[in-house]
SERO-4910 file (N, C-alpha, C, O; in steps of 0.05 Angstrom, whole numbers):
BEGIN
 pado doro    nc1    nc2    nc3   cac1   cac2   cac3    cc1    cc2    cc3    oc1    oc2    oc3
  Met    A   1495   1954   2553   1517   1964   2542   1521   1966   2516   1502   1959   2501
  Ser    A   1540   1975   2509   1554   1974   2472   1568   1958   2471   1585   1955   2488
  Thr    A   1566   1936   2444   1579   1910   2433   1578   1915   2414   1570   1899   2397
  Ser    A   1589   1947   2410   1590   1955   2377   1622   1948   2367   1642   1952   2381
  Leu    A   1623   1939   2346   1652   1931   2344   1663   1948   2319   1657   1946   2295
  Asp    A   1680   1965   2332   1696   1989   2310   1724   1984   2305   1738   1995   2288
  His    A   1732   1968   2322   1770   1960   2322   1772   1937   2336   1765   1929   2358
  Ile    A   1787   1923   2313   1796   1891   2332   1825   1891   2320   1834   1900   2298
  Ala    A   1835   1881   2338   1860   1869   2342   1870   1837   2337   1856   1819   2346
  Phe    A   1891   1834   2324   1895   1806   2323   1925   1805   2337   1941   1820   2327
  Ile    A   1933   1786   2361   1956   1776   2361   1962   1746   2348   1956   1725   2360
  Met    A   1977   1747   2316   1965   1726   2313   1992   1702   2317   2012   1698   2303
  Asp    A   1984   1693   2337   2013   1672   2351   1999   1653   2341   1975   1654   2334
  Gly    A   2018   1626   2341   2026   1599   2344   2038   1592   2313   2041   1567   2309
  Asn    A   2044   1605   2295   2058   1602   2269   2080   1577   2281   2070   1555   2277
  Gly    A   2097   1576   2289   2118   1561   2292   2109   1540   2315   2123   1520   2316
  Arg    A   2088   1540   2332   2086   1512   2345   2064   1502   2320   2061   1479   2326
  Trp    A   2049   1507   2298   2037   1504   2284   2052   1475   2257   2045   1453   2248
  Ala    A   2080   1498   2255   2100   1477   2236   2105   1462   2255   2090   1443   2251
  Lys    A   2116   1458   2273   2128   1440   2290   2112   1412   2296   2124   1391   2299
  Lys    A   2076   1416   2296   2061   1390   2300   2062   1380   2273   2056   1356   2273
  Arg    A   2069   1392   2243   2071   1381   2227   2101   1376   2212   2107   1377   2188
  Phe    A   2119   1368   2238   2142   1366   2232   2161   1390   2198   2175   1384   2178
  Leu    A   2150   1415   2213   2163   1419   2183   2174   1447   2204   2167   1452   2226
  Pro    A   2194   1461   2186   2205   1482   2194   2191   1511   2197   2174   1519   2182
  Arg    A   2205   1530   2228   2186   1553   2230   2182   1567   2214   2165   1585   2217
  Ser    A   2198   1565   2188   2192   1589   2159   2157   1580   2146   2140   1594   2136
  Met    A   2158   1560   2151   2145   1537   2133   2105   1550   2151   2083   1553   2141
  Gly    A   2117   1552   2181   2088   1561   2193   2088   1590   2187   2067   1601   2178
  His    A   2113   1608   2190   2107   1636   2184   2090   1642   2158   2073   1660   2156
  Arg    A   2101   1623   2138   2090   1625   2110   2066   1627   2115   2055   1649   2114
  Ala    A   2053   1608   2120   2020   1588   2127   2009   1617   2135   1992   1629   2121
  Gly    A   2021   1626   2159   2011   1647   2177   2007   1672   2160   1985   1682   2164
  Val    A   2025   1686   2140   2024   1708   2123   1997   1704   2102   1980   1722   2099
  Arg    A   1997   1680   2091   1979   1672   2078   1944   1665   2083   1927   1657   2066
  Arg    A   1940   1672   2113   1923   1678   2126   1910   1700   2133   1887   1703   2140
  Ile    A   1937   1724   2128   1930   1756   2131   1903   1768   2122   1886   1777   2137
  Lys    A   1901   1765   2088   1878   1775   2075   1854   1768   2081   1836   1784   2084
  Glu    A   1853   1744   2084   1828   1733   2085   1816   1741   2111   1800   1758   2105
  Ile    A   1816   1738   2137   1809   1751   2155   1816   1781   2166   1814   1790   2190
  Val    A   1824   1793   2145   1827   1826   2155   1808   1829   2130   1790   1845   2134
  Leu    A   1807   1818   2108   1780   1828   2093   1752   1815   2099   1730   1826   2093
  Ser    A   1754   1796   2109   1729   1783   2120   1719   1806   2151   1696   1815   2155
  Cys    A   1735   1809   2161   1733   1830   2183   1717   1859   2172   1699   1870   2184
  Phe    A   1727   1866   2151   1722   1887   2136   1698   1890   2121   1688   1912   2118
  Glu    A   1686   1865   2107   1660   1861   2085   1648   1844   2097   1623   1844   2095
  Asp    A   1656   1831   2109   1636   1804   2127   1615   1822   2166   1592   1821   2175
  Tyr    A   1638   1834   2174   1626   1849   2203   1630   1890   2199   1632   1905   2218
  Gly    A   1629   1896   2174   1638   1923   2180   1650   1940   2197   1645   1963   2203
  Ile    A   1674   1919   2207   1691   1937   2218   1712   1954   2209   1727   1946   2192
  Ser    A   1713   1977   2221   1719   2001   2204   1757   2000   2211   1770   2016   2198
  Thr    A   1767   1986   2226   1797   1989   2243   1801   1958   2237   1781   1945   2241
  Cys    A   1821   1946   2231   1829   1923   2241   1864   1931   2240   1874   1944   2221
  Ser    A   1880   1923   2264   1910   1912   2278   1916   1889   2276   1899   1871   2277
  Leu    A   1936   1886   2274   1955   1864   2268   1979   1860   2279   1996   1870   2264
  Tyr    A   1988   1851   2295   2016   1851   2316   2028   1829   2296   2021   1805   2294
  Cys    A   2047   1841   2281   2074   1828   2271   2090   1820   2274   2096   1797   2270
  Phe    A   2106   1845   2284   2130   1845   2300   2140   1862   2320   2140   1887   2320
  Ser    A   2147   1848   2335   2146   1862   2369   2172   1872   2375   2191   1859   2365
  Thr    A   2178   1889   2386   2208   1904   2395   2224   1876   2404   2248   1874   2401
  Glu    A   2210   1860   2413   2219   1843   2421   2231   1818   2417   2246   1804   2430
  Asn    A   2214   1817   2386   2220   1797   2366   2250   1797   2361   2259   1777   2350
  Trp    A   2266   1816   2367   2294   1820   2350   2310   1797   2363   2331   1787   2356
  Asn    A   2293   1793   2385   2315   1764   2415   2313   1745   2387   2332   1730   2385
  Arg    A   2298   1743   2369   2301   1711   2354   2320   1712   2330   2326   1730   2315
  Pro    A   2328   1684   2331   2354   1681   2311   2345   1696   2285   2322   1697   2275
  Ala    A   2369   1706   2278   2376   1720   2258   2360   1718   2220   2355   1734   2202
  Glu    A   2356   1682   2223   2349   1677   2202   2319   1677   2198   2305   1675   2178
  Glu    A   2313   1680   2228   2284   1675   2229   2276   1696   2227   2251   1695   2224
  Ile    A   2283   1716   2227   2277   1751   2226   2275   1755   2209   2254   1767   2203
  Glu    A   2297   1748   2183   2297   1751   2166   2276   1734   2144   2267   1746   2124
  Thr    A   2270   1710   2149   2240   1701   2136   2225   1712   2142   2206   1710   2127
  Leu    A   2221   1730   2164   2192   1751   2172   2191   1772   2155   2171   1781   2143
  Phe    A   2212   1779   2154   2213   1820   2139   2215   1800   2114   2191   1801   2108
  Arg    A   2226   1781   2093   2216   1775   2071   2189   1768   2060   2179   1774   2038
  Leu    A   2179   1754   2082   2149   1749   2081   2131   1779   2080   2116   1790   2063
  Leu    A   2139   1786   2104   2130   1813   2100   2122   1828   2080   2098   1835   2076
  Lys    A   2150   1837   2062   2163   1856   2044   2135   1838   2019   2116   1851   2011
  Gln    A   2139   1819   2013   2119   1797   1992   2092   1804   2000   2076   1807   1982
  Phe    A   2086   1807   2021   2050   1808   2029   2056   1841   2013   2040   1847   1995
  Phe    A   2067   1852   2016   2055   1874   2010   2059   1877   1986   2042   1892   1977
  Glu    A   2072   1869   1969   2087   1878   1943   2054   1855   1937   2039   1870   1924
  Glu    A   2047   1841   1939   2021   1823   1925   2000   1834   1933   1983   1841   1915
  Glu    A   1995   1839   1953   1965   1848   1964   1962   1870   1959   1939   1876   1952
  Leu    A   1983   1896   1961   1975   1921   1956   1954   1927   1936   1936   1943   1942
  Pro    A   1954   1918   1915   1933   1919   1896   1897   1914   1903   1877   1927   1895
  Thr    A   1900   1885   1923   1878   1884   1927   1863   1905   1953   1840   1914   1949
  Phe    A   1878   1912   1974   1874   1930   1988   1867   1956   1979   1847   1967   1988
  Arg    A   1883   1966   1962   1883   1992   1947   1853   1985   1939   1835   2000   1947
  Glu    A   1847   1968   1927   1813   1961   1908   1793   1966   1917   1774   1975   1905
  Lys    A   1795   1961   1948   1782   1954   1980   1765   1974   1979   1741   1974   1976
  Gly    A   1792   2005   1985   1788   2031   2001   1805   2027   2024   1802   2043   2042
  Val    A   1822   2010   2026   1825   1999   2062   1866   2019   2054   1883   2014   2037
  Arg    A   1865   2039   2075   1885   2059   2083   1904   2027   2096   1893   2006   2104
  Ile    A   1927   2031   2093   1952   2012   2106   1963   2031   2127   1966   2053   2117
  Arg    A   1968   2030   2149   1983   2039   2171   2007   2024   2180   2000   2005   2194
  Val    A   2023   2025   2178   2048   2005   2190   2051   2024   2207   2053   2047   2199
  Leu    A   2050   2015   2247   2054   2035   2262   2075   2013   2282   2071   1990   2290
  Gly    A   2102   2035   2288   2127   2018   2295   2144   2039   2303   2137   2062   2309
  Phe    A   2165   2029   2303   2188   2047   2309   2205   2043   2283   2225   2028   2285
  Leu    A   2199   2056   2259   2204   2046   2236   2227   2061   2228   2234   2054   2206
  Glu    A   2244   2082   2239   2272   2093   2241   2288   2069   2254   2310   2070   2244
  Asp    A   2287   2057   2264   2311   2029   2270   2333   2011   2252   2330   1989   2241
  Lys    A   2355   2027   2252   2369   2017   2236   2374   1997   2217   2383   1996   2194
  Arg    A   2360   1977   2242   2367   1941   2233   2342   1937   2217   2339   1913   2211
  Ile    A   2328   1948   2211   2298   1948   2187   2314   1946   2151   2323   1966   2139
  Pro    A   2313   1922   2143   2331   1927   2126   2317   1948   2105   2293   1950   2112
  Ser    A   2325   1969   2077   2319   1986   2064   2301   1981   2049   2285   1998   2043
  Asp    A   2299   1956   2040   2280   1946   2018   2259   1943   2033   2238   1948   2021
  Val    A   2255   1934   2061   2226   1930   2068   2216   1958   2077   2193   1966   2073
  Leu    A   2235   1974   2089   2227   2001   2099   2206   2010   2070   2182   2016   2071
  Ser    A   2226   2010   2043   2216   2027   2013   2184   2009   2020   2162   2020   2022
  Thr    A   2187   1983   2022   2156   1976   2011   2132   1990   2037   2109   1999   2035
  Ile    A   2147   1986   2055   2131   1996   2069   2118   2023   2058   2096   2025   2047
  Arg    A   2138   2044   2063   2140   2063   2055   2112   2065   2023   2094   2081   2019
  Lys    A   2123   2040   2004   2096   2048   1985   2071   2042   1987   2053   2052   1974
  Ala    A   2068   2021   2007   2037   2013   2015   2030   2039   2030   2007   2045   2022
  Glu    A   2036   2057   2047   2027   2077   2060   2018   2099   2044   1999   2114   2047
  Asp    A   2041   2097   2022   2035   2124   1996   2011   2121   1983   1994   2137   1975
  Glu    A   2015   2096   1983   1992   2091   1955   1962   2086   1968   1945   2079   1952
  Thr    A   1955   2088   1995   1942   2080   2004   1928   2104   2025   1908   2101   2039
  Arg    A   1944   2128   2023   1944   2150   2053   1906   2164   2046   1890   2171   2064
  Glu    A   1902   2165   2019   1873   2179   2018   1857   2168   2014   1840   2183   2004
  Leu    A   1847   2135   2016   1832   2116   2018   1814   2116   2055   1822   2120   2078
  Thr    A   1799   2111   2046   1777   2129   2075   1760   2098   2083   1754   2097   2107
  Glu    A   1751   2075   2066   1738   2052   2075   1740   2039   2109   1725   2030   2126
  His    A   1767   2044   2106   1774   2019   2127   1806   2023   2136   1822   2030   2119
  Val    A   1816   2018   2165   1838   2026   2159   1847   1995   2178   1833   1984   2195
  Phe    A   1879   1985   2166   1893   1960   2169   1907   1967   2177   1927   1967   2164
  Asn    A   1910   1980   2203   1944   1977   2215   1960   1959   2223   1950   1944   2240
  Val    A   1986   1955   2218   2004   1926   2222   2026   1950   2240   2035   1972   2236
  Leu    A   2027   1929   2264   2052   1938   2284   2069   1926   2275   2065   1904   2267
  Phe    A   2088   1936   2274   2120   1922   2258   2141   1941   2267   2144   1964   2258
  Asn    A   2157   1928   2288   2173   1932   2305   2152   1958   2322   2149   1982   2317
  Tyr    A   2140   1938   2345   2124   1955   2356   2118   1948   2381   2110   1925   2384
  Gly    A   2119   1968   2408   2116   1952   2433   2104   1978   2444   2111   2001   2441
  Ser    A   2081   1968   2458   2066   1991   2474   2078   2005   2497   2068   2028   2500
  Arg    A   2097   1998   2516   2109   2009   2527   2132   2022   2517   2149   2031   2533
  Gln    A   2135   2023   2494   2148   2038   2489   2141   2066   2476   2150   2088   2477
  Glu    A   2120   2055   2461   2104   2079   2449   2096   2101   2472   2102   2125   2472
  Ile    A   2083   2092   2487   2070   2108   2510   2099   2128   2524   2098   2151   2532
  Val    A   2125   2109   2524   2140   2135   2529   2146   2145   2505   2153   2168   2511
  Arg    A   2147   2144   2489   2146   2154   2466   2131   2188   2467   2143   2210   2468
  Ala    A   2109   2184   2468   2081   2197   2470   2093   2220   2497   2094   2245   2498
  Cys    A   2098   2207   2509   2105   2223   2545   2118   2245   2529   2106   2265   2523
  Arg    A   2145   2240   2521   2169   2254   2515   2152   2280   2495   2150   2305   2496
  Arg    A   2144   2260   2481   2133   2286   2455   2110   2304   2469   2103   2324   2458
  Leu    A   2100   2298   2490   2078   2322   2508   2105   2340   2523   2113   2363   2519
  Ala    A   2115   2315   2545   2144   2339   2550   2156   2353   2537   2164   2374   2548
  Ala    A   2164   2346   2507   2175   2368   2494   2164   2394   2489   2176   2415   2491
  Lys    A   2138   2391   2481   2100   2409   2475   2105   2427   2503   2108   2451   2500
  Ala    A   2105   2413   2533   2109   2426   2544   2132   2445   2557   2129   2466   2569
  Gln    A   2146   2437   2554   2184   2452   2555   2178   2475   2534   2181   2497   2543
  Gly    A   2171   2473   2508   2169   2492   2487   2149   2509   2495   2149   2530   2482
  Gly    A   2131   2509   2512   2111   2530   2517   2083   2526   2502   2065   2543   2505
  Glu    A   2080   2500   2483   2058   2500   2468   2036   2495   2476   2014   2501   2467
  Ile    A   2045   2477   2504   2020   2463   2517   2025   2465   2554   2044   2453   2564
  Glu    A   2011   2478   2567   2014   2475   2600   2011   2440   2612   1995   2424   2603
  Ala    A   2030   2436   2631   2041   2410   2632   2011   2398   2644   2000   2377   2637
  Glu    A   2001   2415   2662   1984   2416   2683   1954   2407   2669   1938   2392   2680
  Ser    A   1951   2419   2645   1932   2418   2624   1924   2385   2611   1902   2375   2606
  Ile    A   1947   2376   2608   1947   2347   2596   1922   2327   2608   1912   2321   2629
  Thr    A   1917   2322   2581   1882   2299   2586   1899   2277   2575   1922   2282   2567
  Thr    A   1888   2248   2573   1887   2223   2561   1880   2229   2532   1895   2221   2514
  Glu    A   1860   2240   2528   1862   2255   2503   1884   2257   2483   1891   2244   2464
  Asp    A   1894   2284   2498   1926   2289   2489   1947   2267   2485   1960   2262   2464
  Leu    A   1950   2252   2513   1967   2225   2511   1952   2206   2478   1966   2202   2458
  Ser    A   1930   2201   2480   1912   2187   2458   1931   2200   2428   1939   2185   2410
  Ser    A   1934   2229   2429   1935   2233   2400   1958   2228   2399   1958   2218   2377
  Glu    A   1987   2226   2409   2012   2225   2409   2018   2192   2398   2038   2183   2386
  Leu    A   1999   2180   2404   2002   2142   2401   2002   2141   2370   1990   2158   2357
  Phe    A   2016   2120   2358   2018   2115   2338   1988   2116   2328   1983   2124   2305
  Thr    A   1964   2105   2348   1937   2102   2337   1926   2131   2334   1903   2132   2324
  Gly    A   1937   2155   2341   1925   2164   2343   1904   2182   2327   1909   2185   2303
  Gly    A   1889   2190   2334   1858   2193   2319   1847   2167   2310   1830   2164   2293
  Gln    A   1856   2154   2322   1828   2124   2320   1821   2115   2345   1832   2118   2367
  Glu    A   1794   2100   2335   1786   2091   2358   1799   2074   2373   1820   2066   2363
  Asp    A   1790   2060   2409   1804   2047   2423   1804   2022   2414   1793   2022   2391
  Val    A   1811   2001   2422   1808   1965   2415   1782   1964   2423   1776   1973   2445
  Asp    A   1768   1955   2408   1744   1938   2423   1743   1913   2425   1737   1908   2448
  Leu    A   1745   1893   2413   1759   1860   2414   1787   1866   2402   1795   1879   2382
  Leu    A   1800   1845   2430   1825   1837   2415   1824   1801   2418   1814   1787   2436
  Ile    A   1838   1795   2394   1839   1766   2394   1860   1755   2394   1873   1762   2374
  Arg    A   1874   1739   2408   1895   1722   2410   1899   1691   2399   1887   1672   2408
  Thr    A   1917   1691   2381   1915   1650   2372   1929   1635   2390   1943   1649   2404
  Ser    A   1929   1614   2394   1942   1592   2399   1951   1585   2430   1971   1575   2440
  Gly    A   1924   1596   2443   1917   1593   2465   1935   1604   2500   1935   1598   2524
  Glu    A   1952   1627   2480   1964   1639   2506   1946   1659   2509   1931   1668   2492
  Glu    A   1949   1666   2536   1929   1683   2548   1941   1714   2566   1938   1724   2588
  Arg    A   1957   1724   2534   1975   1758   2557   1974   1775   2531   1970   1765   2509
  Leu    A   1977   1801   2536   1985   1811   2514   2007   1823   2503   2007   1841   2486
  Ser    A   2037   1808   2517   2055   1811   2494   2059   1840   2486   2065   1845   2463
  Asn    A   2056   1859   2505   2060   1898   2508   2054   1900   2478   2071   1908   2462
  Cys    A   2025   1892   2468   2006   1896   2451   1987   1924   2456   1970   1923   2474
  Leu    A   1987   1944   2443   1968   1960   2445   1951   1964   2479   1928   1966   2487
  Leu    A   1974   1962   2490   1967   1970   2530   1949   1993   2534   1930   1994   2550
  Tyr    A   1959   2014   2517   1935   2034   2523   1903   2027   2510   1880   2028   2519
  Gln    A   1915   2022   2490   1889   2028   2466   1865   2003   2473   1845   2002   2459
  Cys    A   1867   1989   2492   1858   1964   2505   1845   1969   2529   1824   1955   2530
  Ala    A   1848   1984   2551   1836   2003   2569   1808   1980   2575   1805   1963   2593
  Tyr    A   1792   1987   2554   1769   1973   2559   1757   1955   2539   1733   1948   2536
  Ala    A   1790   1946   2521   1776   1915   2505   1767   1895   2512   1765   1890   2536
  Glu    A   1761   1882   2499   1747   1855   2513   1764   1831   2499   1763   1829   2475
  Phe    A   1777   1815   2510   1790   1791   2498   1781   1767   2500   1766   1758   2517
  Val    A   1798   1753   2473   1786   1729   2467   1807   1710   2462   1823   1719   2445
  Phe    A   1814   1689   2470   1836   1681   2472   1821   1652   2465   1804   1640   2478
  Thr    A   1832   1644   2437   1828   1614   2419   1858   1598   2429   1881   1607   2435
  Pro    A   1850   1576   2429   1870   1542   2423   1885   1542   2395   1905   1530   2389
  Cys    A   1866   1563   2377   1870   1551   2353   1900   1565   2331   1895   1587   2322
  Cys    A   1918   1557   2325   1943   1568   2315   1934   1589   2291   1913   1589   2277
  Trp    A   1951   1604   2290   1936   1630   2263   1944   1617   2238   1935   1625   2217
  Pro    A   1960   1597   2239   1951   1586   2212   1921   1574   2203   1915   1570   2179
  Asp    A   1908   1571   2218   1888   1556   2222   1867   1575   2231   1845   1566   2236
  Phe    A   1872   1597   2233   1848   1621   2247   1836   1621   2227   1849   1634   2210
  Asp    A   1809   1609   2217   1794   1615   2185   1770   1634   2192   1772   1651   2210
  Arg    A   1747   1631   2177   1724   1659   2181   1708   1642   2202   1698   1656   2219
  Lys    A   1706   1625   2204   1693   1599   2220   1698   1608   2247   1682   1620   2261
  Glu    A   1722   1601   2252   1734   1608   2281   1728   1646   2288   1714   1656   2306
  Leu    A   1741   1660   2269   1729   1683   2279   1704   1696   2277   1702   1720   2281
  Glu    A   1684   1680   2269   1657   1684   2271   1653   1673   2301   1635   1684   2315
  Arg    A   1665   1655   2309   1654   1641   2332   1669   1669   2358   1659   1676   2380
  Cys    A   1691   1677   2346   1701   1701   2363   1686   1721   2372   1680   1731   2393
  Ile    A   1682   1726   2345   1651   1753   2350   1629   1752   2358   1616   1772   2364
  Glu    A   1620   1723   2360   1601   1718   2370   1603   1714   2402   1585   1713   2419
  Glu    A   1625   1712   2403   1630   1712   2429   1630   1739   2450   1625   1745   2473
  Tyr    A   1641   1752   2422   1641   1779   2438   1613   1795   2442   1603   1808   2460
  Arg    A   1603   1787   2415   1575   1802   2425   1554   1798   2443   1536   1814   2447
  His    A   1557   1771   2456   1550   1762   2483   1564   1781   2509   1552   1777   2531
  Arg    A   1584   1796   2511   1596   1806   2534   1573   1831   2541   1560   1841   2523
  Ser    A   1571   1835   2558   1565   1856   2576   1588   1886   2574   1611   1882   2581
  Arg    A   1583   1905   2567   1617   1928   2562   1603   1942   2578   1582   1953   2570
  Arg    A   1611   1946   2605   1596   1978   2621   1607   1992   2621   1595   2012   2627
  Phe    A   1639   1997   2616   1658   2025   2617   1656   2030   2650   1664   2051   2660
  Gly    A   1647   2011   2664   1658   2027   2695   1639   2031   2702   1638   2033   2727
  Ala    A   1613   2034   2687   1581   2034   2699   1568   2012   2712   1580   1991   2715
  Ile    A   1535   2016   2725   1532   1990   2726   1512   1981   2709   1497   1997   2698
  Lys    A   1511   1953   2706   1486   1946   2689   1465   1950   2692   1463   1946   2717
  Glu    A   1442   1956   2682   1416   1964   2679   1400   1934   2681   1376   1933   2679
***
């Protein structure tokens, strides 16, 4: 069965634990984690020919963290886009920031930086880099259902004719392939409300490596493990 790898997703966990082990503040862990992003994302594109890479950066549940930590995360995200946008643009990478960006709690300067990154890469077609920001999968599915319900109520579609393809098209990832491989770092083994619908037939690899230590060698190990999986999609292995 197919082990093609078109869409890879990461739950980049363990920044805080990485810092704690080194007797550093959590902010240093987040800083180290952000520095790792470009290396891993570009390796996915350039070393493995993966077309789409999704990175879970900030969830709708992360608002429960201390305000100081949230401020640090936002500042680092803004800095990342400002510094790395030219590189991604040069590589032909379209940046898409997926999540509830209309949330009034998102600082205006962060939002404008996000919009700039999306606008300046909108026409690029070599690869897609999804940044999941203020994202929650359950909320995303509810949003998609509401959009379909509105279309049905308005007579655009028949409720009885709604398909899985219709629902997929209303998700933030509409038009993209489903996730083939999801990697979560730091040893945790759960999805944490990340791409639940898109991961219906994804393979999962959980690594004890904290995200700041997740390098190309560990990425290679995870992808090699994926390559040895048998993906049957409900069929019987011959």
